[in-house]
N, C-alpha and C positions, 0 to 999 in steps of 0.2 A: 418765295414770296418776293414781289417786286412792286415798286410804286411807279406809276407811268405818268410823267408829266406832260408827254405829247410834245409835238413840234409846233403847236399854235400857242398864241398868247392867251393865258387863262383870264377869265373874268374874276370878279372879286370872290364870288361864291366858290368857284373852282379853286382859287388860291387858298381860301380858308380850308377846303376839304384836303387839299394837298399838304398844307402845313400841319393839320391835325394828324393826318395819316403818317407823315414823316416822323413826328415827335413820338407817335405811339409805336409804330413798327420798326423804324430805323434807330431812333434814339432810345427806345425802350423806356419812355416815361409811362407811368400808368395814367389812368383817366383822371384821378384826382390831381396829380401833378400838372396835367395839361390844363385842367379847369383853373387851377390857381395861376398858371403862367399866362393864360390867354384871357383870363377874366370871364370865362364861360361857365355855365352850370354843368354838373356832371351828366345830367340827362341829355343836354345839348351836345356834349362831347360824344356820348354814346351814339346819338342819332347821326352825327357827322361821320363817324367811323363806319357805320352802316351804309350811309349814302356813298362814301368813298368806294366801298366795295361794289355797290350796285352800279356805279357809274364807270367802273373799270379803272379807277385811279389806283386802286390796290388789286393786285393779282396774286392769289395765293395758290401755290403749287405744292402738293403733298407727294413726296417720293417714298415708295416702299423701301423698308430696310433691305439691305443686300441679303440674299438667301444663300450666299455661297456662289462659286463660279459654276454657271450652268454648263459651260463648255467642259469643265472638269467632270461634271456628273455624266454628261453624254459620253465621255471617253470611258469612264468607269463602267457604265452600263454596256457599252459596246464590248469592252474586254471581258466583262463577267458573263455575258450571255452570247458572245460571238455575233453580234449584230452589226450590220454596216450602217443602218439608217435609223438615227435616234435624234429626236428633237426634245430638249428639256426647256420648258418655259419658266421663266422666274415668276413665281407667285407667292405673295405674302398672305394669301387668304387662308383662314382656318376653316372657312365655310366651303363645303365641297362644290356647291352650286356656282358660287362666284369663281372659284378656282377652275371649274370646268368651262365656264363661259370664256374666261381669258385664254384657256388652253385650246379650245376648239377654234377660236378666232385665228390663232397663229398655226394651228394644225392644218386648217383647210388648204392654204396655199402650198404647204409642205407636202401634203398627201397628193395634191393635184399634180405636182411635178413628176409623179410616177405613172401617170396615165398617158396612154397613147391612143391616138384615133384608130379604131379597129379592135380595141380591147373588148373582151367580155368582162363586164364589171359587176361583181357580186355584192349586193348590199343586204345586210340584215336589218334589224329594227331596234328602236329604243331611243331614249331622250338624247343620249350623246350624238347618235348619228343624225337625229333630226336637227339638232343645233349645228352640227358640222355642215349638213347640207345648206343651211341658211347662210353660211359664210363662204361657200364656194364661189369662185369667180365665174362669170358667164362666159362660156367658150362654145366652139362648134366642133362636136365630134360625131359627125353624121354616120360614120362607119361602125361606130361602137354599138354594143348591146348592153343593156342594164337587166340584171336578173335579181330577183328576190331569192335569197339563199337560206331562208328560214320560213316555215309555214306561219300561219297567222295566229294571233291571240284575239279570238272573237270577243272576249269579255273585257279586254284591256281598255285603259284610258286611250283616248283618240291620239294622244301624242305618240303612242307606241305603235300605231297602226303602220304595218309595213307598206301598204299601198301608198299612203301619203308620203312616206320617206323616199320611196322609189320615184314617185313623181317629182319630188323636189330635186333629187339628183338628176333625173333626165332633163328637167327644164334648165338647170343651171349648166349642165354639160352639153346641152344641145344635141341630145341623143334621141333619135326618132324611134328606135326599137326597144321596147321594154316588155319584160315578162314577169308577172306576179305568180305566186304559188297559191292557187285557189283551194287551200286545204288547211286544216289545223296543223300546228307544229308538233303536237303530241296526240296520238290516237289511242283507243282502248286496248288494242291488241295488234299483233304483227299481220293477222289476216286482213285487217282493214288497210294496213299499209300495202299489202300485196294487191288488194282490189284498186286502191288509188293509183298504184303504179301501172295497172292495166289500162288506165285511162290515157289515151295517146297524148293529149295536151300536157298532162302532168308528167308523164314519163319523159316527154321531150324536154320539158323545162328542167327536170331533174338531171338529165344527161348534160345539158349545157351548164347547169349549176356546178356540176362536179368537174367541169373543165374551164373554170373561170381563170382569166389572166391576173386580175387584181381583186382581192376580196376586202370587204369591210365588215368584219364579224362583230358581234356584240359579246361582251364579257359580263357574266353574271355572278353574283355573290351566292353563297350557300347559307341562306337564312330566310326568315319570313319576309325579308324584302325582295326575295326572288320572284319575278313576275310570273313564273310558271306555277308556283305555289299560291300566289295572291289571286290568280285567275282560275284556279281550280284544275289546272292541267296535271299537277302532281298533288298527292294527298300529303297530310302531315306525317303519316306513317312512312311514305316513300322519302319524304325530306329527311326524316330521322334515319332511315336506313342508309341514305346517301352519306350522311355524316358518319355512321358506323363503318361504311365501306371505304372511308378515306377520301371522300370527295372534298375538294376545296372551292368548287364553283363550276361554272359551265362557259363554254365558248360555243356560240351558235346553238345553244340549248342542249349541248351534249356534255354531260357531267364528267369531269376529269379529276384525277388526283394530282398531287404536287409534281408528278413526272409528266403530266399531260396525257395519261392513259385513261380509257373509258373505265368507269368503276361499276357500272350496272348494265351489262349487255342487254338484259331483257328490256329495260327502259330505253336504251339506245336503239333497239329495233323498232320501237314504237315512235321514234323521233323522226320528223321529216325536216331535214335541213342538210346543208352541205356537210359532207363527211370530213373527218380529220385529215385523211390522206389527200383529199382535194385542196385543203388549206395549205398543207405542206407543199403541194406540187404547183400551187399558183406562183406566178412570177413574183407577186408581192401580196403580203397579207397585212393590212394596216390597222392598228388598234390605237385609240385615244383614251387615256386614263387620267382621272384627277380625283382619286378617292382611295384612301388606305384600305378600305374594305375589299377592293377589287385587286389588291396586290397578290393574294394567294392564287387565285385562278390565272392572273397574269403570268406569274412565275412558271406555273405549269404549262401554260401556253408557250412561253418563251423557250423553256427547256425542251419541249417536244417539237420545236420548229413550226408552230402553228401561227406565230406572228413573227414578222421580220422587219416591219417598219413600225416604230413606236414614237408616239407623241405623249408626253407626260409632264405634269407640273413638277417644280423642283421639290416641293415638300413630299409628294408621293414618291419621287425618284429616290429621295433619301431613305424612305421606309422600304422601298423595293430592294435597295442595296443591303440595307441592314437585315431584312428578312431572308435574303439570299445567303447571308453569311451563317445563319443559324443552322 
């Protein structure tokens, strides 16, 4: 908090505002004491203090409490999971949405530093990636290609639509060539998968997807918050079976256990998205997390080498390290 007198001579009203503000904020007098000292009514003092804030005479700055040394957290995560590239953002927010907003804002330029013109860039979908796309800096990467790396959720909220996110990324990165996957992310049986892969356009895109240079996968929880369950792509019975099979969540809609291994081969065969081996083989696979709920699938992904570039808020980073010790 500061009180700004400015470099110009104040008029009488300005001087009064300044004096009342100084007594209240710097000398720690209460409104009753200021009222008695200056011969003003208490309502008048209250109005003057409000006016001082409105006019910029009083500037209030609220700083978050320290959450620990983020650099120390980064080093601990690097050492624990063998990662080279970790960004921990200091976040005092208990609310996941606010923590995520702060984290993606800092993650966008961090992730962008790993991109090269000419890269095949694979993008999944979801709220996190949509927000990330909004914070990317506008650049020109005309030789690059953007690829959707997971099929669509036809019944999902529009903020999760893969096509929209791919367009955002291509516009911000100045990429002319983009390819979406014109098919659902999960189909009824493997026969349909085979039929789709016989389509020359889809098979061409899938081949490119499994050879991306940099991937931006989505990480999903194993609960009724999972978008595949909410949109009817997997049933309640399948969700329960995934629990029983030891799944902790999914990466690019492929359900994994705490070691990052596929838990339901039958469901996995019906899933149209980038394969786990392709994520491991990519030059970089970048994930942004700001929610304790996503720690279990994140740990599985890190242990299996499915993510090697991580942006995470400090609160979730503490949870990640504690969970990894169990």
